[in-house]
N, C-alpha and C positions, 0 to 999 in steps of 0.2 A: 575508431576511423584508420583506415590503409592512405597511406599517401597515393592521391590520383584516384581515390575512389569518385565516382559521379556524383556520390551522395554526399562527400565530405563537406563537413561546412566552411567553405574556401574563404568568405568573408570574414571569419572570426577574427578580430585583432588580437594581435599576439601581447602577450603580459608577461612580466619574469616575478615569478614567485619570490619574496622577500622574508629572511629572519636575520637579525643580526650573525646568527651563527648557527647555519644550518646543519652542518655534521654533529655539531652538539645535541641538538633537537634530537636529530634521528638515531644516535647515539644510546639517549635519554630513554630513547621508545623503546630501542632495543634492548635497553636491561630491564626493562616492563616486561616482557616478552611472559614472564611463568604469571606476572600479576595480571596480565589482560589473558592469559589463559584462565585465571581459575575466577575474574570477576565475570566471563563470560559461564564459566561451569555454575558459578552460583546462580545467575540468571537464571539458565536453562532449569535449574532444579527446583523453581516456582512453577506448578503445573498452570499458569493461568490461562487455561484454556477456554476461550470464546466462541461460541455460547459455552457456558452460563456467565461465565467472567468468574471463574476461581482465582484463588491468591492473589489478587491487586496490590490488596493491600499491606502486606509481608514483601513483594516486590519492589513497591514505591520505597517502602522505609527505606529497606537496604540502600538503594538510590538516596537516596534523602541525607540520610546518617552519614555516608561516606561523603558527598560531598559538602556538609555542615561543616565535619574534620576540616575540610580543605578552605575553609572561609566563606561558603557560598551562605547565603539569605535563603531559605526552603520552604515552600506554602505546598502545603496538601490541599487540592481544590475536589471537591467531591459536585459530582455533574448530576445534583439530585434530583430525581424525575426523567431523566433520559433512558430510552431503554432499554429493560434488562434491569437498572439499580433496584436494588433492595436492599433490606436492613443487612441479608443473606449475601448478597453482592453487590456491595457498593462501589459504583465505578468511580475509583481514587485517580485521580493524576497528581504528579508530582514535576514542580519546576524551583530548578535552583538557579540564584542568578549572584555573580559577583562583579561588583561594581571598581574599579580600578582607582578610581578620584581624577582618572585625565581624561579630558573630553575625547571622546571617538565615538563612534557607533556599535551595537550592538549586534553581536555575532550569535545565534542560538542553533543548537543542536537538538533537533526532535526525534526523539524513537519509541514504537510503539511497544508495548509490554505486554502486547496479549497475542494469544497463537490460536492456529485453527485446530479443533480434535485432530487425535492420533490417528483415528482409521488403523486399518490391518495391516499386516505386511512389513510391519516392523522386527530386524535380526537382534535389534539390542534394544534396552530400557531408554523410553523417550524423553524421560527426567532425569539421567542417573550424570547425562555430561559427559560421557566416555570417550578418553582421549585415544586414539588410533593411527597412528603410519600418519602423523599430520593432520589429522583432520580430528574435529572437536564434531562431536556426533550427538542430537536429541531435537527436540522440537523446539522450535525459535531459533536454535542456532544459527542459522543462516539468516530466517526471517522474523525479526530483524535484532535479537538478543546480543548478537555477536558485534552488529554494526553500534548498537546503543555503547556495549563498553567499550569498542575502541573510541569511542567518538570522547568517552569520559577519560581513556586513560591518556588522550590525543591532546584534550585540555587541561589536565595533571600535569603533563610534561612541558608546555606551554608555560604554563603558570610559573614552572620551576627554570625554566630557561632565562628569565628575563627578571631582574629587580620590579619592573611592573610594565605589564601591557598595557597599550591606552585603552580606553572604550570597556567594555560591557563584555561578557560572555556569560551566556546559561546554557542550560541543559534541562530538556524535560523528559519524563517518561509517562507516555498519556496511551491511553487506554481506548478499547473498542474498534480501531485500526480494520480488525479485520469484517468487522460489519456495520460499516458506514463510518467510522467516526465521529458517531454523535455524543457517546459519554466521553469523547477524549478533546480532539482538537476543534473540530467543531463547535462545543458547548465554551471550550476556553477561546478560540476566534471572537466568539459573539460577545466574547465580555473584556475585548480586547488585549488579552496577553500575545497576540502573535501581529498585530497593528503598532506602523510608525506611530510617533517616534521612538516608543516602548522597545521595539527590535526593526533590527536594518534589512539583515540579511541570516536564511533559515537554509541549514543542511539538511537534510532526513537520510538517515543513514541505511536507507533500503538495498536488497541485495541485488545489485544491477553491473557485477563486475567490478574489478579495483581500478581498470583502466577508461571504465566509460562514466561521464556526467551525463545524467538525466533531469532534461528539461522540462519536460510535460508526461500527457498523457491523453488516451484516446479518453471520450467522454462515456454513460452508460447509461441505457434505460432498461431498466425492470418491470416490467407488470404481469399482471396474474389474468389472463382467459379466461372463463367460463362459458361452455357451452351449456347449454339447458334441453333437456327433453322430458319424459314421460315417464313414470315408473308404470309397469303391469310383471302379471307372473310371465316368468323366463320361458315356460313353455308356450306362451301365444305372446310372443313379441309383435307383433302385428297391432297387438292392442294397446302398446306405447309406443314411444318415441326414441331412441337410444342417443345418450350423449355422445359416447362413446365415438358411435358410427360418423357423427354432426364432426367432433374434435379431427378425425382420419381425413374427412374432406378438405379442414382447415389445415392442417398439416403436409397434405397433397399440395394445395394451394400454394402453399409457402417453398416446398421443393421445386415446383416448376416454374412459381413467377419473380418470387422472391430472392431466393438465394443465388439464383445467376443475376441478378441485378447490382445485389451485395459484393457479387465475386468481382462486378466490374468496375467497382467503383477503388479507389485507391488514392490515398494521402499524401501531400509533402511532409507531413512531421516524420522524421527519421525513426520511426517505431521497430522496435525487434520484438520476436523477429518478422522476416520478410510476409509472414501472413500474415500478421496483422498490422499492416498497412491497409488491409482493406477493411470495409463494413463486414459487422461478423454480428451471425445471429446463433445464440445458442437456447436449446429447450431445457432447462436448468430442472424442471421436473413433471411428473405429469400424474394424475392421480386421476381415475372414473368408478365409480360404481360403489361398493359396497368398502368399508374398510377393510383395512389389511388382516389377513386372517392371522391368529396362533399357528405355531407348526400343529400340524394333526389335524385342523378343524376343518371344517366343511364347510363351502359357501352355500347362502341361500338362492332359490330362481327368481333373481330382481333384473328388469330391464333398467341400467342407469340413468337416473334422472339428472344425473350432474358429471361434466370432466373439467376439468382443470388443470393446465399448464403454467409453469410460469417461464417466461423468457429473457435471455440478457441478451439485449441489444447492443452493441457497441459502437460506438458514432465516431465518426471521425470529424475534424477541425473543422471542415470546408462545408460538411453538415446540418442543417437547419433544423434544431431538434422538432420542433411544432412539425415540419414536414417528414419526418422520418416516423412521428408517431399517426401523421394522416395515410401514410404510405399502409402503412397496414391497416388501420381504420377502412380503408376502400376496401381492398380483398375482404374482410369482415362484412361490411354493410352489402358487398356485390351477392358474395353467398346466402345473406340473408334474403337477396332477390330473386337470386336463381336456386335457392334449395329450397323445399318444402319442410316447414317445421322449423329450417334453423334459426335459432334467435342467440345470440352471447350476451354476456357481459365483461368491458374491460374495465380491470383497475390499477391505476399506476403504483408500483411499490417503491422505488427508487429513480431518482434522476440525478445525473450531473454531468454538466457540460465540461467540451474537452478543457484542456488547459494546456499553457505553453511559455514558459519566460524565454528572456528575449538571450539566445545563446552568447551574445555580447555583454550582459548583464556584468555587473559585478562579482555577484558570488559564481556564477558559472564561467566566467575568464579566470578568475582565483583557482577556482578548484580543478580547472586545466591543465593551467600550469604548473600547479603542486605536482600533477602526475607525471608533465613531462621531466620534472625535477625530482621526485623522487624514484621513479620507474624508468626513466630514460625511454621513453616511448612516446608516440603521439596519442592524445588522450582522442575518443570518438565520443560525439555527440547524441545523444540517443534520445525518443520519448518509450514510455511505459504503455505495454498492450493494456494493462489495468489500472485503475484508477489508485491512488494513495491521500495522504493529507493534504498535500499540495494543493487539492481542490478547496480545501476550508481556508488555508490561508491567504491562497490567489481570492475566492471569492467572497467572501467574509471577512477577513482583516483586513483586505485591501493591500497586500504586502506583495510583489511581483517578483521581487529576488528572492528567489526559494528554487533547491533543486535538490536532487534526490544523489546522493554518492555515498557509496558503502561495500564492503567485502560481501561476500557469496555470488553463487550464481543463483538468478532467478528462476531455473528451471529445477531447482533442487526445493523450492521453495512448497510446503504443503505435501511435501512425498515423504514414503516411509524411509528411515535410516538417514534425513537431512543430515548437512552438515556443511561447516565451516572451514574453509583449511587456516591451520594458524600462521602460516605465512601470509597471508591476504589480511589475516585481522592485523598484523604488525603494519605491514603495509601501508593498510588505510589510515591508520592511525596517524602516519606519519603526512600522506596524505590532507588529513583533517586538520593536523596540526599545523601545517604550514599555510592550509588555503584561509585555514583563521589569521594567523599571522598577519598574513597579505592583508587581507579585509582591515583588523585592524591598524596597519600602520600606513596603509594609503589613502583612508576615510578618516584618518583621524584629524 
């Protein structure tokens, strides 16, 4: 946040981050720079691509084995029966816990180990962990294996900097965040792993820049809309009813009626980038007619009897989710009355309500104070345009004191040649270590 910015959280109360020997803590993390790089590279080299869920087990075991040596109790939790779980692709999560024996709160660092498919356009090996010009490249380097590695090193440095930290420190590596988190944090939250009194504060090291504290996210509604038609020979389309033309009529109504309404709505949530402060709608996919053809194959002449789209509607905290659905359904129902032969099916795919914690809450204030101390600049309090696992910790775990903070730039996530700056890895580790120390000492 810039001083004087109209969107700056001027009512945020000031907190001083505390540690008995801050210089020693930061120096300890500086000395672990190469160790932090190598841990990030090791995590990137596991091709934990979701879907389908490759290499979850060895990645989780690397984290667990490392923390077991540092005195953590380690649990591996298999989310049996969740979407995508199978003998070949088990949904395996790791949770490590270290109790000090001194009364105090539990500070939990949660990172997801799954990454999206690589896609085309890479100029480097996406799973080699290439280090060049102070940048570490690879799928997941930014989102968010770099952040998870920084959290692990931060906690280890914190433990080494004092004889005994009060309270409890936890670190988890969870799965399936990229596909909704149902085999990861959702499953664990349903079973109490992210609820008070077990856990008090959560930091999720998502890539949102090292001087930002993310306090929440917009909501989302994914739905599949299918328009129906009647098949006939392509040379006599008048004998059938083209479902693709019906879908075109719907898309035209969305363009002329719904998109202008969404653009006029703006949230008071500090969502970045600015365009995401508006309600948005994306057409994720569209398919009509016969199946996609193999290269060189010729189509058969048929009138499409079905056309489907999947929509991605991002919901503002000021919007009523029921009204969001009703707004689209009203357009569909009106087309049913006005357009001959128009009929449709509407199926919910995913629904997540917006989530935003208190920027004056303990974890947001402690992290902001650590940014001031470590980076010597004011933190910016933001919300994410897309969802992440805070939604499950908030809605299911009933734990509100949760934020996202980590290295990397959100704009690089899911793109070819994704990378994280090594300087940002180190800086974020210092911030997370100091934030955890502040929470443990002030809440003990």
